[in-house]
All heavy atoms as a GROMACS GRO file, in nm:
protein
  608
    1MET      N    1   0.081  -0.119   0.000
    1MET     CA    2   0.000   0.000   0.000
    1MET      C    3   0.086   0.126   0.000
    1MET      O    4   0.055   0.222  -0.069
    1MET     CB    5  -0.091  -0.001   0.122
    1MET     CG    6  -0.182   0.117   0.128
    1MET     SD    7  -0.302   0.093   0.257
    1MET     CE    8  -0.332   0.258   0.303
    2LEU      N    9   0.195   0.124   0.077
    2LEU     CA   10   0.284   0.240   0.079
    2LEU      C   11   0.354   0.259  -0.055
    2LEU      O   12   0.381   0.372  -0.095
    2LEU     CB   13   0.385   0.227   0.192
    2LEU     CG   14   0.329   0.240   0.332
    2LEU    CD1   15   0.437   0.215   0.434
    2LEU    CD2   16   0.266   0.376   0.352
    3SER      N   17   0.381   0.148  -0.124
    3SER     CA   18   0.445   0.162  -0.255
    3SER      C   19   0.348   0.227  -0.354
    3SER      O   20   0.391   0.306  -0.439
    3SER     CB   21   0.491   0.026  -0.306
    3SER     OG   22   0.380  -0.060  -0.324
    4THR      N   23   0.219   0.197  -0.342
    4THR     CA   24   0.120   0.259  -0.430
    4THR      C   25   0.110   0.408  -0.402
    4THR      O   26   0.104   0.489  -0.495
    4THR     CB   27  -0.018   0.193  -0.410
    4THR    OG1   28  -0.006   0.053  -0.428
    4THR    CG2   29  -0.120   0.249  -0.507
    5VAL      N   30   0.111   0.444  -0.275
    5VAL     CA   31   0.103   0.586  -0.239
    5VAL      C   32   0.227   0.659  -0.287
    5VAL      O   33   0.218   0.769  -0.343
    5VAL     CB   34   0.084   0.600  -0.086
    5VAL    CG1   35   0.098   0.745  -0.044
    5VAL    CG2   36  -0.051   0.546  -0.044
    6SER      N   37   0.343   0.600  -0.266
    6SER     CA   38   0.466   0.667  -0.311
    6SER      C   39   0.470   0.679  -0.463
    6SER      O   40   0.517   0.780  -0.517
    6SER     CB   41   0.589   0.593  -0.258
    6SER     OG   42   0.596   0.464  -0.315
    7ARG      N   43   0.421   0.580  -0.534
    7ARG     CA   44   0.415   0.587  -0.680
    7ARG      C   45   0.321   0.699  -0.725
    7ARG      O   46   0.352   0.775  -0.818
    7ARG     CB   47   0.369   0.452  -0.735
    7ARG     CG   48   0.413   0.428  -0.876
    7ARG     CD   49   0.387   0.286  -0.926
    7ARG     NE   50   0.353   0.191  -0.821
    7ARG     CZ   51   0.244   0.115  -0.822
    7ARG    NH1   52   0.157   0.122  -0.920
    7ARG    NH2   53   0.220   0.031  -0.723
    8GLN      N   54   0.207   0.711  -0.658
    8GLN     CA   55   0.112   0.817  -0.693
    8GLN      C   56   0.170   0.955  -0.663
    8GLN      O   57   0.148   1.049  -0.738
    8GLN     CB   58  -0.020   0.798  -0.616
    8GLN     CG   59  -0.102   0.682  -0.662
    8GLN     CD   60  -0.158   0.703  -0.801
    8GLN    OE1   61  -0.192   0.813  -0.840
    8GLN    NE2   62  -0.163   0.595  -0.877
    9LEU      N   63   0.242   0.965  -0.551
    9LEU     CA   64   0.302   1.095  -0.517
    9LEU      C   65   0.411   1.134  -0.616
    9LEU      O   66   0.430   1.252  -0.645
    9LEU     CB   67   0.359   1.091  -0.375
    9LEU     CG   68   0.256   1.095  -0.263
    9LEU    CD1   69   0.324   1.084  -0.128
    9LEU    CD2   70   0.173   1.221  -0.269
   10LYS      N   71   0.484   1.036  -0.668
   10LYS     CA   72   0.586   1.066  -0.768
   10LYS      C   73   0.524   1.108  -0.900
   10LYS      O   74   0.576   1.196  -0.968
   10LYS     CB   75   0.677   0.944  -0.788
   10LYS     CG   76   0.769   0.918  -0.672
   10LYS     CD   77   0.852   0.794  -0.696
   10LYS     CE   78   0.936   0.764  -0.572
   10LYS     NZ   79   1.009   0.640  -0.584
   11SER      N   80   0.412   1.048  -0.936
   11SER     CA   81   0.350   1.083  -1.063
   11SER      C   82   0.262   1.207  -1.052
   11SER      O   83   0.238   1.275  -1.152
   11SER     CB   84   0.268   0.966  -1.116
   11SER     OG   85   0.162   0.936  -1.028
   12HIS      N   86   0.212   1.240  -0.933
   12HIS     CA   87   0.129   1.358  -0.911
   12HIS      C   88   0.186   1.440  -0.795
   12HIS      O   89   0.141   1.429  -0.681
   12HIS     CB   90  -0.015   1.318  -0.879
   12HIS     CG   91  -0.080   1.234  -0.983
   12HIS    ND1   92  -0.119   1.284  -1.105
   12HIS    CD2   93  -0.112   1.103  -0.983
   12HIS    CE1   94  -0.173   1.187  -1.176
   12HIS    NE2   95  -0.168   1.075  -1.104
   13PRO      N   96   0.285   1.523  -0.819
   13PRO     CA   97   0.350   1.597  -0.708
   13PRO      C   98   0.258   1.700  -0.641
   13PRO      O   99   0.288   1.745  -0.531
   13PRO     CB  100   0.469   1.664  -0.775
   13PRO     CG  101   0.439   1.667  -0.919
   13PRO     CD  102   0.349   1.552  -0.948
   14ALA      N  103   0.147   1.733  -0.703
   14ALA     CA  104   0.056   1.828  -0.640
   14ALA      C  105  -0.014   1.768  -0.518
   14ALA      O  106  -0.074   1.840  -0.438
   14ALA     CB  107  -0.048   1.875  -0.740
   15LEU      N  108  -0.008   1.636  -0.501
   15LEU     CA  109  -0.071   1.572  -0.386
   15LEU      C  110   0.014   1.579  -0.259
   15LEU      O  111  -0.036   1.553  -0.150
   15LEU     CB  112  -0.099   1.424  -0.417
   15LEU     CG  113  -0.204   1.396  -0.524
   15LEU    CD1  114  -0.212   1.247  -0.547
   15LEU    CD2  115  -0.338   1.450  -0.480
   16VAL      N  116   0.140   1.617  -0.271
   16VAL     CA  117   0.230   1.622  -0.155
   16VAL      C  118   0.178   1.718  -0.048
   16VAL      O  119   0.171   1.682   0.070
   16VAL     CB  120   0.374   1.655  -0.199
   16VAL    CG1  121   0.464   1.678  -0.080
   16VAL    CG2  122   0.428   1.545  -0.288
   17PRO      N  123   0.141   1.844  -0.081
   17PRO     CA  124   0.088   1.931   0.024
   17PRO      C  125  -0.040   1.878   0.088
   17PRO      O  126  -0.062   1.896   0.209
   17PRO     CB  127   0.059   2.063  -0.048
   17PRO     CG  128   0.142   2.060  -0.170
   17PRO     CD  129   0.154   1.916  -0.208
   18LEU      N  130  -0.122   1.811   0.009
   18LEU     CA  131  -0.244   1.752   0.064
   18LEU      C  132  -0.210   1.648   0.171
   18LEU      O  133  -0.268   1.649   0.280
   18LEU     CB  134  -0.326   1.688  -0.048
   18LEU     CG  135  -0.455   1.620  -0.007
   18LEU    CD1  136  -0.556   1.724   0.036
   18LEU    CD2  137  -0.508   1.538  -0.122
   19PHE      N  138  -0.115   1.561   0.143
   19PHE     CA  139  -0.075   1.460   0.240
   19PHE      C  140  -0.011   1.524   0.364
   19PHE      O  141  -0.032   1.478   0.476
   19PHE     CB  142   0.022   1.360   0.177
   19PHE     CG  143  -0.046   1.250   0.103
   19PHE    CD1  144  -0.082   1.265  -0.030
   19PHE    CD2  145  -0.075   1.130   0.166
   19PHE    CE1  146  -0.145   1.164  -0.098
   19PHE    CE2  147  -0.138   1.028   0.099
   19PHE     CZ  148  -0.173   1.045  -0.034
   20ILE      N  149   0.064   1.630   0.344
   20ILE     CA  150   0.129   1.698   0.457
   20ILE      C  151   0.025   1.760   0.549
   20ILE      O  152   0.029   1.743   0.671
   20ILE     CB  153   0.229   1.804   0.406
   20ILE    CG1  154   0.349   1.734   0.342
   20ILE    CG2  155   0.273   1.896   0.518
   20ILE    CD1  156   0.445   1.828   0.272
   21PHE      N  157  -0.072   1.832   0.492
   21PHE     CA  158  -0.170   1.899   0.575
   21PHE      C  159  -0.268   1.801   0.639
   21PHE      O  160  -0.308   1.820   0.754
   21PHE     CB  161  -0.247   2.005   0.493
   21PHE     CG  162  -0.169   2.130   0.475
   21PHE    CD1  163  -0.108   2.157   0.354
   21PHE    CD2  164  -0.155   2.220   0.578
   21PHE    CE1  165  -0.036   2.273   0.336
   21PHE    CE2  166  -0.083   2.336   0.563
   21PHE     CZ  167  -0.023   2.363   0.441
   22ILE      N  168  -0.305   1.696   0.570
   22ILE     CA  169  -0.393   1.596   0.630
   22ILE      C  170  -0.319   1.522   0.742
   22ILE      O  171  -0.375   1.498   0.849
   22ILE     CB  172  -0.447   1.499   0.524
   22ILE    CG1  173  -0.550   1.570   0.438
   22ILE    CG2  174  -0.507   1.375   0.588
   22ILE    CD1  175  -0.608   1.487   0.328
   23GLY      N  176  -0.194   1.488   0.720
   23GLY     CA  177  -0.116   1.422   0.826
   23GLY      C  178  -0.096   1.512   0.946
   23GLY      O  179  -0.106   1.468   1.061
   24GLY      N  180  -0.067   1.640   0.921
   24GLY     CA  181  -0.052   1.735   1.032
   24GLY      C  182  -0.182   1.754   1.109
   24GLY      O  183  -0.182   1.762   1.232
   25GLY      N  184  -0.294   1.760   1.037
   25GLY     CA  185  -0.423   1.773   1.104
   25GLY      C  186  -0.455   1.652   1.188
   25GLY      O  187  -0.511   1.663   1.298
   26MET      N  188  -0.421   1.534   1.138
   26MET     CA  189  -0.445   1.412   1.216
   26MET      C  190  -0.359   1.410   1.342
   26MET      O  191  -0.406   1.371   1.450
   26MET     CB  192  -0.417   1.289   1.129
   26MET     CG  193  -0.522   1.266   1.023
   26MET     SD  194  -0.483   1.138   0.903
   26MET     CE  195  -0.432   1.003   1.002
   27CYS      N  196  -0.235   1.453   1.330
   27CYS     CA  197  -0.147   1.457   1.448
   27CYS      C  198  -0.197   1.559   1.550
   27CYS      O  199  -0.198   1.531   1.670
   27CYS     CB  200  -0.005   1.491   1.406
   27CYS     SG  201   0.077   1.359   1.317
   28MET      N  202  -0.239   1.674   1.503
   28MET     CA  203  -0.287   1.778   1.595
   28MET      C  204  -0.417   1.737   1.664
   28MET      O  205  -0.435   1.761   1.783
   28MET     CB  206  -0.307   1.909   1.521
   28MET     CG  207  -0.179   1.973   1.475
   28MET     SD  208  -0.211   2.114   1.372
   28MET     CE  209  -0.124   2.238   1.462
   29SER      N  210  -0.507   1.674   1.590
   29SER     CA  211  -0.632   1.631   1.652
   29SER      C  212  -0.607   1.518   1.752
   29SER      O  213  -0.671   1.513   1.857
   29SER     CB  214  -0.734   1.588   1.546
   29SER     OG  215  -0.686   1.478   1.474
   30GLY      N  216  -0.514   1.430   1.723
   30GLY     CA  217  -0.478   1.326   1.818
   30GLY      C  218  -0.417   1.383   1.945
   30GLY      O  219  -0.448   1.338   2.055
   31ALA      N  220  -0.330   1.484   1.929
   31ALA     CA  221  -0.270   1.547   2.046
   31ALA      C  222  -0.376   1.619   2.130
   31ALA      O  223  -0.372   1.616   2.254
   31ALA     CB  224  -0.164   1.646   2.003
   32TYR      N  225  -0.474   1.679   2.065
   32TYR     CA  226  -0.581   1.747   2.138
   32TYR      C  227  -0.668   1.647   2.214
   32TYR      O  228  -0.707   1.672   2.328
   32TYR     CB  229  -0.666   1.829   2.041
   32TYR     CG  230  -0.777   1.905   2.108
   32TYR    CD1  231  -0.749   2.010   2.194
   32TYR    CD2  232  -0.909   1.871   2.088
   32TYR    CE1  233  -0.850   2.080   2.256
   32TYR    CE2  234  -1.011   1.939   2.149
   32TYR     CZ  235  -0.981   2.045   2.234
   32TYR     OH  236  -1.082   2.113   2.297
   33LEU      N  237  -0.696   1.532   2.154
   33LEU     CA  238  -0.774   1.430   2.222
   33LEU      C  239  -0.699   1.374   2.343
   33LEU      O  240  -0.759   1.348   2.448
   33LEU     CB  241  -0.812   1.318   2.126
   33LEU     CG  242  -0.920   1.353   2.024
   33LEU    CD1  243  -0.940   1.237   1.927
   33LEU    CD2  244  -1.050   1.386   2.094
   34VAL      N  245  -0.568   1.358   2.330
   34VAL     CA  246  -0.488   1.312   2.444
   34VAL      C  247  -0.490   1.416   2.554
   34VAL      O  248  -0.503   1.385   2.673
   34VAL     CB  249  -0.344   1.280   2.399
   34VAL    CG1  250  -0.252   1.262   2.517
   34VAL    CG2  251  -0.344   1.156   2.312
   35ARG      N  252  -0.482   1.543   2.515
   35ARG     CA  253  -0.486   1.652   2.614
   35ARG      C  254  -0.620   1.654   2.687
   35ARG      O  255  -0.626   1.674   2.808
   35ARG     CB  256  -0.463   1.785   2.544
   35ARG     CG  257  -0.469   1.904   2.635
   35ARG     CD  258  -0.440   2.032   2.559
   35ARG     NE  259  -0.462   2.146   2.644
   35ARG     CZ  260  -0.559   2.234   2.626
   35ARG    NH1  261  -0.641   2.223   2.524
   35ARG    NH2  262  -0.573   2.336   2.708
   36LEU      N  263  -0.729   1.632   2.615
   36LEU     CA  264  -0.860   1.629   2.679
   36LEU      C  265  -0.875   1.508   2.770
   36LEU      O  266  -0.934   1.516   2.878
   36LEU     CB  267  -0.971   1.624   2.573
   36LEU     CG  268  -1.001   1.753   2.500
   36LEU    CD1  269  -1.109   1.727   2.396
   36LEU    CD2  270  -1.045   1.861   2.595
   37ALA      N  271  -0.821   1.395   2.729
   37ALA     CA  272  -0.835   1.273   2.807
   37ALA      C  273  -0.752   1.274   2.934
   37ALA      O  274  -0.783   1.201   3.028
   37ALA     CB  275  -0.797   1.152   2.721
   38MET      N  276  -0.649   1.354   2.940
   38MET     CA  277  -0.562   1.355   3.057
   38MET      C  278  -0.586   1.475   3.148
   38MET      O  279  -0.505   1.505   3.234
   38MET     CB  280  -0.414   1.356   3.013
   38MET     CG  281  -0.376   1.234   2.936
   38MET     SD  282  -0.405   1.088   3.035
   38MET     CE  283  -0.393   0.963   2.913
   39GLY      N  284  -0.697   1.545   3.130
   39GLY     CA  285  -0.728   1.660   3.214
   39GLY      C  286  -0.761   1.620   3.357
   39GLY      O  287  -0.789   1.504   3.387
   40PRO      N  288  -0.762   1.718   3.448
   40PRO     CA  289  -0.789   1.687   3.589
   40PRO      C  290  -0.935   1.650   3.615
   40PRO      O  291  -0.967   1.592   3.718
   40PRO     CB  292  -0.753   1.817   3.661
   40PRO     CG  293  -0.770   1.922   3.558
   40PRO     CD  294  -0.732   1.858   3.427
   41HIS      N  295  -1.025   1.680   3.525
   41HIS     CA  296  -1.166   1.652   3.545
   41HIS      C  297  -1.207   1.514   3.493
   41HIS      O  298  -1.324   1.478   3.500
   41HIS     CB  299  -1.251   1.759   3.476
   41HIS     CG  300  -1.222   1.771   3.330
   41HIS    ND1  301  -1.113   1.840   3.284
   41HIS    CD2  302  -1.283   1.720   3.222
   41HIS    CE1  303  -1.110   1.832   3.152
   41HIS    NE2  304  -1.213   1.759   3.112
   42VAL      N  305  -1.112   1.436   3.441
   42VAL     CA  306  -1.141   1.305   3.387
   42VAL      C  307  -1.096   1.198   3.487
   42VAL      O  308  -0.985   1.203   3.538
   42VAL     CB  309  -1.068   1.284   3.252
   42VAL    CG1  310  -1.095   1.146   3.197
   42VAL    CG2  311  -1.110   1.390   3.153
   43SER      N  312  -1.184   1.103   3.516
   43SER     CA  313  -1.152   0.996   3.609
   43SER      C  314  -1.143   0.865   3.531
   43SER      O  315  -1.242   0.814   3.479
   43SER     CB  316  -1.260   0.985   3.716
   43SER     OG  317  -1.235   0.875   3.799
   44TRP      N  318  -1.023   0.807   3.521
   44TRP     CA  319  -1.002   0.681   3.451
   44TRP      C  320  -1.007   0.563   3.545
   44TRP      O  321  -1.030   0.451   3.503
   44TRP     CB  322  -0.867   0.683   3.380
   44TRP     CG  323  -0.865   0.771   3.260
   44TRP    CD1  324  -0.818   0.899   3.255
   44TRP    CD2  325  -0.912   0.741   3.129
   44TRP    NE1  326  -0.834   0.949   3.130
   44TRP    CE2  327  -0.890   0.855   3.050
   44TRP    CE3  328  -0.970   0.630   3.072
   44TRP    CZ2  329  -0.926   0.859   2.916
   44TRP    CZ3  330  -1.006   0.634   2.939
   44TRP    CH2  331  -0.983   0.748   2.862
   45ASN      N  332  -0.984   0.585   3.674
   45ASN     CA  333  -0.978   0.477   3.772
   45ASN      C  334  -1.107   0.476   3.853
   45ASN      O  335  -1.122   0.551   3.950
   45ASN     CB  336  -0.856   0.496   3.863
   45ASN     CG  337  -0.837   0.378   3.956
   45ASN    OD1  338  -0.909   0.280   3.951
   45ASN    ND2  339  -0.737   0.390   4.042
   46ARG      N  340  -1.201   0.391   3.818
   46ARG     CA  341  -1.328   0.387   3.889
   46ARG      C  342  -1.318   0.318   4.024
   46ARG      O  343  -1.391   0.350   4.117
   46ARG     CB  344  -1.432   0.314   3.805
   46ARG     CG  345  -1.472   0.388   3.684
   46ARG     CD  346  -1.584   0.314   3.615
   46ARG     NE  347  -1.614   0.377   3.488
   46ARG     CZ  348  -1.706   0.334   3.406
   46ARG    NH1  349  -1.775   0.226   3.435
   46ARG    NH2  350  -1.729   0.396   3.293
   47ASN      N  351  -1.228   0.222   4.038
   47ASN     CA  352  -1.219   0.147   4.163
   47ASN      C  353  -1.139   0.220   4.270
   47ASN      O  354  -1.174   0.218   4.386
   47ASN     CB  355  -1.156   0.010   4.136
   47ASN     CG  356  -1.241  -0.074   4.044
   47ASN    OD1  357  -1.362  -0.062   4.044
   47ASN    ND2  358  -1.176  -0.158   3.965
   48GLY      N  359  -1.029   0.282   4.232
   48GLY     CA  360  -0.943   0.348   4.329
   48GLY      C  361  -0.998   0.480   4.380
   48GLY      O  362  -0.991   0.510   4.499
   49ASN      N  363  -1.055   0.560   4.292
   49ASN     CA  364  -1.106   0.691   4.330
   49ASN      C  365  -1.225   0.722   4.240
   49ASN      O  366  -1.212   0.798   4.144
   49ASN     CB  367  -0.996   0.796   4.316
   49ASN     CG  368  -1.035   0.927   4.380
   49ASN    OD1  369  -1.138   0.939   4.442
   49ASN    ND2  370  -0.950   1.026   4.363
   50PRO      N  371  -1.343   0.668   4.270
   50PRO     CA  372  -1.455   0.684   4.178
   50PRO      C  373  -1.509   0.827   4.170
   50PRO      O  374  -1.566   0.866   4.070
   50PRO     CB  375  -1.560   0.589   4.233
   50PRO     CG  376  -1.526   0.574   4.376
   50PRO     CD  377  -1.378   0.589   4.385
   51GLU      N  378  -1.492   0.905   4.276
   51GLU     CA  379  -1.542   1.043   4.277
   51GLU      C  380  -1.430   1.138   4.319
   51GLU      O  381  -1.424   1.183   4.434
   51GLU     CB  382  -1.661   1.054   4.371
   51GLU     CG  383  -1.779   0.969   4.326
   51GLU     CD  384  -1.892   0.970   4.425
   51GLU    OE1  385  -1.870   1.012   4.540
   51GLU    OE2  386  -2.002   0.928   4.388
   52PRO      N  387  -1.338   1.172   4.229
   52PRO     CA  388  -1.225   1.255   4.268
   52PRO      C  389  -1.265   1.397   4.304
   52PRO      O  390  -1.192   1.466   4.373
   52PRO     CB  391  -1.135   1.252   4.144
   52PRO     CG  392  -1.226   1.221   4.032
   52PRO     CD  393  -1.334   1.135   4.089
   53TRP      N  394  -1.382   1.442   4.262
   53TRP     CA  395  -1.424   1.578   4.292
   53TRP      C  396  -1.462   1.594   4.439
   53TRP      O  397  -1.474   1.705   4.489
   53TRP     CB  398  -1.540   1.618   4.203
   53TRP     CG  399  -1.650   1.517   4.200
   53TRP    CD1  400  -1.755   1.507   4.286
   53TRP    CD2  401  -1.662   1.410   4.110
   53TRP    NE1  402  -1.833   1.400   4.254
   53TRP    CE2  403  -1.779   1.338   4.144
   53TRP    CE3  404  -1.589   1.366   4.000
   53TRP    CZ2  405  -1.821   1.226   4.076
   53TRP    CZ3  406  -1.634   1.254   3.933
   53TRP    CH2  407  -1.748   1.186   3.970
   54ASN      N  408  -1.482   1.483   4.512
   54ASN     CA  409  -1.512   1.492   4.654
   54ASN      C  410  -1.386   1.507   4.739
   54ASN      O  411  -1.397   1.538   4.857
   54ASN     CB  412  -1.589   1.367   4.700
   54ASN     CG  413  -1.730   1.366   4.649
   54ASN    OD1  414  -1.786   1.471   4.619
   54ASN    ND2  415  -1.787   1.248   4.637
   55LYS      N  416  -1.271   1.484   4.681
   55LYS     CA  417  -1.146   1.493   4.756
   55LYS      C  418  -1.061   1.610   4.708
   55LYS      O  419  -0.942   1.597   4.686
   55LYS     CB  420  -1.067   1.363   4.740
   55LYS     CG  421  -1.137   1.243   4.800
   55LYS     CD  422  -1.057   1.118   4.783
   55LYS     CE  423  -1.132   0.999   4.840
   55LYS     NZ  424  -1.058   0.875   4.822
   56THR      N  425  -1.120   1.724   4.692
   56THR     CA  426  -1.046   1.842   4.646
   56THR      C  427  -1.014   1.931   4.765
   56THR      O  428  -1.088   1.934   4.864
   56THR     CB  429  -1.127   1.921   4.543
   56THR    OG1  430  -1.252   1.957   4.601
   56THR    CG2  431  -1.150   1.840   4.419
   57ALA      N  432  -0.907   2.003   4.752
   57ALA     CA  433  -0.868   2.096   4.857
   57ALA      C  434  -0.954   2.221   4.850
   57ALA      O  435  -1.005   2.258   4.743
   57ALA     CB  436  -0.720   2.132   4.841
   58PRO      N  437  -0.971   2.293   4.963
   58PRO     CA  438  -1.052   2.414   4.960
   58PRO      C  439  -0.992   2.525   4.873
   58PRO      O  440  -1.064   2.612   4.825
   58PRO     CB  441  -1.057   2.459   5.106
   58PRO     CG  442  -1.018   2.341   5.185
   58PRO     CD  443  -0.932   2.256   5.097
   59THR      N  444  -0.862   2.520   4.853
   59THR     CA  445  -0.798   2.624   4.772
   59THR      C  446  -0.791   2.589   4.624
   59THR      O  447  -0.749   2.672   4.544
   59THR     CB  448  -0.655   2.648   4.822
   59THR    OG1  449  -0.582   2.525   4.816
   59THR    CG2  450  -0.656   2.699   4.965
   60GLN      N  451  -0.831   2.468   4.587
   60GLN     CA  452  -0.826   2.427   4.446
   60GLN      C  453  -0.939   2.493   4.367
   60GLN      O  454  -1.052   2.502   4.413
   60GLN     CB  455  -0.838   2.275   4.436
   60GLN     CG  456  -0.822   2.222   4.297
   60GLN     CD  457  -0.828   2.070   4.293
   60GLN    OE1  458  -0.842   2.006   4.396
   60GLN    NE2  459  -0.818   2.015   4.175
   61GLN      N  460  -0.906   2.541   4.248
   61GLN     CA  461  -1.005   2.606   4.165
   61GLN      C  462  -1.096   2.503   4.099
   61GLN      O  463  -1.052   2.394   4.063
   61GLN     CB  464  -0.938   2.690   4.056
   61GLN     CG  465  -0.865   2.809   4.111
   61GLN     CD  466  -0.807   2.893   4.000
   61GLN    OE1  467  -0.810   2.855   3.884
   61GLN    NE2  468  -0.754   3.008   4.036
   62HIS      N  469  -1.222   2.538   4.083
   62HIS     CA  470  -1.319   2.450   4.022
   62HIS      C  471  -1.379   2.517   3.900
   62HIS      O  472  -1.396   2.639   3.898
   62HIS     CB  473  -1.431   2.415   4.120
   62HIS     CG  474  -1.383   2.349   4.244
   62HIS    ND1  475  -1.349   2.216   4.247
   62HIS    CD2  476  -1.359   2.397   4.368
   62HIS    CE1  477  -1.310   2.185   4.368
   62HIS    NE2  478  -1.314   2.293   4.444
   63LYS      N  479  -1.413   2.437   3.802
   63LYS     CA  480  -1.480   2.490   3.683
   63LYS      C  481  -1.630   2.478   3.706
   63LYS      O  482  -1.686   2.370   3.719
   63LYS     CB  483  -1.441   2.410   3.560
   63LYS     CG  484  -1.501   2.463   3.432
   63LYS     CD  485  -1.481   2.369   3.316
   63LYS     CE  486  -1.337   2.355   3.279
   63LYS     NZ  487  -1.318   2.273   3.159
   64VAL      N  488  -1.697   2.591   3.711
   64VAL     CA  489  -1.840   2.592   3.733
   64VAL      C  490  -1.905   2.661   3.613
   64VAL      O  491  -1.869   2.772   3.577
   64VAL     CB  492  -1.876   2.668   3.862
   64VAL    CG1  493  -2.026   2.671   3.883
   64VAL    CG2  494  -1.806   2.606   3.981
   65SER      N  495  -2.000   2.593   3.552
   65SER     CA  496  -2.071   2.655   3.440
   65SER      C  497  -2.219   2.658   3.473
   65SER      O  498  -2.274   2.562   3.524
   65SER     CB  499  -2.045   2.577   3.311
   65SER     OG  500  -2.088   2.445   3.327
   66HIS      N  501  -2.280   2.768   3.442
   66HIS     CA  502  -2.422   2.784   3.471
   66HIS      C  503  -2.491   2.846   3.349
   66HIS      O  504  -2.549   2.953   3.355
   66HIS     CB  505  -2.442   2.870   3.595
   66HIS     CG  506  -2.370   3.002   3.588
   66HIS    ND1  507  -2.423   3.114   3.531
   66HIS    CD2  508  -2.247   3.037   3.630
   66HIS    CE1  509  -2.337   3.213   3.539
   66HIS    NE2  510  -2.229   3.169   3.597
   67PHE      N  511  -2.483   2.776   3.239
   67PHE     CA  512  -2.540   2.828   3.115
   67PHE      C  513  -2.692   2.834   3.119
   67PHE      O  514  -2.753   2.921   3.058
   67PHE     CB  515  -2.496   2.742   2.996
   67PHE     CG  516  -2.349   2.747   2.971
   67PHE    CD1  517  -2.270   2.637   2.994
   67PHE    CD2  518  -2.291   2.864   2.927
   67PHE    CE1  519  -2.135   2.642   2.972
   67PHE    CE2  520  -2.155   2.869   2.905
   67PHE     CZ  521  -2.077   2.758   2.927
   68ILE      N  522  -2.754   2.742   3.191
   68ILE     CA  523  -2.900   2.739   3.194
   68ILE      C  524  -2.955   2.865   3.261
   68ILE      O  525  -3.047   2.929   3.211
   68ILE     CB  526  -2.949   2.613   3.268
   68ILE    CG1  527  -2.907   2.489   3.188
   68ILE    CG2  528  -3.100   2.615   3.286
   68ILE    CD1  529  -2.931   2.360   3.260
   69THR      N  530  -2.894   2.905   3.373
   69THR     CA  531  -2.943   3.025   3.439
   69THR      C  532  -2.914   3.150   3.358
   69THR      O  533  -2.996   3.240   3.353
   69THR     CB  534  -2.881   3.038   3.579
   69THR    OG1  535  -2.739   3.040   3.567
   69THR    CG2  536  -2.922   2.923   3.667
   70VAL      N  537  -2.799   3.155   3.294
   70VAL     CA  538  -2.765   3.271   3.212
   70VAL      C  539  -2.861   3.282   3.095
   70VAL      O  540  -2.914   3.390   3.067
   70VAL     CB  541  -2.619   3.261   3.163
   70VAL    CG1  542  -2.590   3.368   3.061
   70VAL    CG2  543  -2.524   3.270   3.279
   71TRP      N  544  -2.887   3.171   3.026
   71TRP     CA  545  -2.978   3.176   2.912
   71TRP      C  546  -3.121   3.201   2.954
   71TRP      O  547  -3.197   3.266   2.883
   71TRP     CB  548  -2.968   3.049   2.829
   71TRP     CG  549  -2.845   3.049   2.744
   71TRP    CD1  550  -2.733   2.977   2.764
   71TRP    CD2  551  -2.821   3.128   2.628
   71TRP    NE1  552  -2.640   3.005   2.668
   71TRP    CE2  553  -2.692   3.098   2.582
   71TRP    CE3  554  -2.896   3.222   2.559
   71TRP    CZ2  555  -2.635   3.158   2.472
   71TRP    CZ3  556  -2.839   3.282   2.448
   71TRP    CH2  557  -2.711   3.250   2.405
   72SER      N  558  -3.162   3.150   3.070
   72SER     CA  559  -3.299   3.176   3.114
   72SER      C  560  -3.318   3.323   3.148
   72SER      O  561  -3.425   3.379   3.125
   72SER     CB  562  -3.334   3.088   3.234
   72SER     OG  563  -3.252   3.121   3.344
   73ILE      N  564  -3.216   3.388   3.200
   73ILE     CA  565  -3.225   3.531   3.228
   73ILE      C  566  -3.235   3.608   3.096
   73ILE      O  567  -3.315   3.701   3.083
   73ILE     CB  568  -3.103   3.578   3.310
   73ILE    CG1  569  -3.109   3.519   3.450
   73ILE    CG2  570  -3.097   3.729   3.316
   73ILE    CD1  571  -2.983   3.540   3.530
   74ILE      N  572  -3.157   3.569   2.997
   74ILE     CA  573  -3.158   3.640   2.869
   74ILE      C  574  -3.289   3.615   2.795
   74ILE      O  575  -3.349   3.709   2.740
   74ILE     CB  576  -3.039   3.594   2.782
   74ILE    CG1  577  -2.908   3.640   2.846
   74ILE    CG2  578  -3.051   3.648   2.641
   74ILE    CD1  579  -2.786   3.584   2.780
   75ILE      N  580  -3.338   3.494   2.794
   75ILE     CA  581  -3.458   3.460   2.716
   75ILE      C  582  -3.583   3.517   2.780
   75ILE      O  583  -3.671   3.571   2.711
   75ILE     CB  584  -3.469   3.307   2.702
   75ILE    CG1  585  -3.357   3.257   2.612
   75ILE    CG2  586  -3.604   3.267   2.644
   75ILE    CD1  587  -3.348   3.107   2.604
   76TYR      N  588  -3.597   3.508   2.911
   76TYR     CA  589  -3.721   3.546   2.976
   76TYR      C  590  -3.729   3.692   3.017
   76TYR      O  591  -3.820   3.731   3.087
   76TYR     CB  592  -3.745   3.456   3.098
   76TYR     CG  593  -3.765   3.311   3.059
   76TYR    CD1  594  -3.679   3.214   3.105
   76TYR    CD2  595  -3.868   3.274   2.974
   76TYR    CE1  596  -3.696   3.083   3.069
   76TYR    CE2  597  -3.886   3.144   2.938
   76TYR     CZ  598  -3.800   3.048   2.985
   76TYR     OH  599  -3.816   2.917   2.948
   77LYS      N  600  -3.636   3.775   2.978
   77LYS     CA  601  -3.644   3.918   3.011
   77LYS      C  602  -3.737   3.991   2.918
   77LYS      O  603  -3.764   3.966   2.810
   77LYS     CB  604  -3.507   3.982   3.006
   77LYS     CG  605  -3.437   3.971   3.137
   77LYS     CD  606  -3.316   4.058   3.138
   77LYS     CE  607  -3.261   4.060   3.277
   77LYS     NZ  608  -3.150   4.145   3.292
   0.00000   0.00000   0.00000
C-alpha cells in the first residue's frame, strides 16, 4: 500500500501538500484528544477513586458553568 502511495506521489506531485496537511491535522487532533483525556476533570480509575471531585482541597479552583441560568435570564427578560 505504501508503494502505491509513493508511486502516486511521484506521478502527481501536487498531492504532496495535501498529504502533509492531512497528516498534520491528524497529528494535531490526536494530540488534542490526548490533552482532553488527561485533564484533571477526567476519572479513569473507577475502583481506586470513583469520585475525585469529593477529595479536592478548599484552595483548588473548580470549573463551574451555569449556562441554563444565564440563558434563562436572557430569554425570559
